[in-house]
C-alpha positions, 0 to 999 in steps of 0.5 A: 175606162183607159182614160180615167186610169190614165188620169188617175196615175197622173193624179197620183204622179203629181202628188207623189212628186209634190210629197217629194219635193216637199220633203226634199225642199224641207230638208234642204231648207233646214240645211240652209237654215242651220248653216246660216245660223252657224254662220251668223253665230260664228260672226257674233262670237268673232265680233264679240271676241273682237270687242273684248279685245279692244275693251282690254286694249282701252283698258290698259291704255287708260291704266297707262295714262292713270299711271304717267299722270301719277308720275307726272303730279309732283313734276307738274304741280309739287309745291305749287300750293305750299302756303295755300289754304283750301276750303271744302264746301259740300251742298247736300252730303260730302262723300268720304271719297270726294273728301279724300280725292280733294285732300290727296290733290291739296296735300300732294301739291303742298297745300293744307285743308282749312274748313270743311262744311256740309250744308245739309238739305233741307238745311234747319233755317231756323237754326242756322238763321239764330247762329249765324245772326239774330236779324236771321232768327225765326226763318221759315222755308219760304222767308225771303231772307234765305238766300241773304243767309246763305250768302253770309255763311258762304262769305263766313266759310272763306273768310274763317273769322267768328262766324266760321268758328261759331258754326263749327261749334254749333253744328260740328257735324256740318262745319269741321276741319279746322275753319280758317281764312281760305285762299280758294274754295272746292265745292261739291254738289250733292246729285242724290239731293232733292232741292226744294224752293227753299234749299234752292235759295239757301244754296244760290245765296251760298255760291254767290257768298263764296264768289263775292269773296274773289277766291276761286271756287271750283266745282268737283264731282268724281268720273262716276257722278250720275247725275253730272253737275258740271252743267250746273257749275257752268251755269253758275260761272264756276270752274269745274273738274269732272274726274277728281277721282283720277290723277289727271283730275287731281292735277287739274284741281291744283291748277284750278284752284290756282285761277285756271278757268274752264271745265276740265276732265273727260266727260262731253262737258269738258273743255279740255283734259286739263288746264294750261299750266302757268307760264307753260305748254298744255299738259298731256 
């Protein structure tokens, strides 16, 4: 009987010790976990504050760079386009912001805009063909003459002759501005356009026609263009500027329409921010 009592007391003592251990362990564990959570939260707050500080510094640096390049614009390219006419051509819709960016760059360098054209996608190939040449009348979306049609239009937009004026009169919403012989072309490619096989044929012909004139053709887009069209321009052998909405991009555009070659801007597809100034050292 005595042995049983001792045995029972031993079991009670063991269970009591276990219970106390669980309570203490749980309390201690909660304390450790709570402290760990507080340490992690404090570390994350520190990282967030540091990231915000870095972002403010970077934003200020970009703003300072933009102000510097704006101030340098007249010194680097002021007057360099005096007497030069630039045609603006869009494959698809031409955003007002892009037209304004290009206009600011050209006018700021002393140049003028010639025709401003937008080839609708999908284009009304039948109406376009009839306006360009009777030989293109009755075109359909699967016609082999689509590419030659685009080529004729591209050549006309640079030459500024009768066909250019006829297109402006026939389609005033797509061929505007002041049609005239252009010394260079700025090309914009609408990234939102769904390009069918017919559209691609007309577009390819258009680019071939622009290049066939021997004048500089520069593809442009804004910093926020998505998806970027720079790879397309490069594949076509065209010079490009990926940040025409910035002061640096407008400087690059002025130098590019004078014949500078390459891809310029700040995207990963760019060769450098700015072209080499004619006869001088590299720009900032």
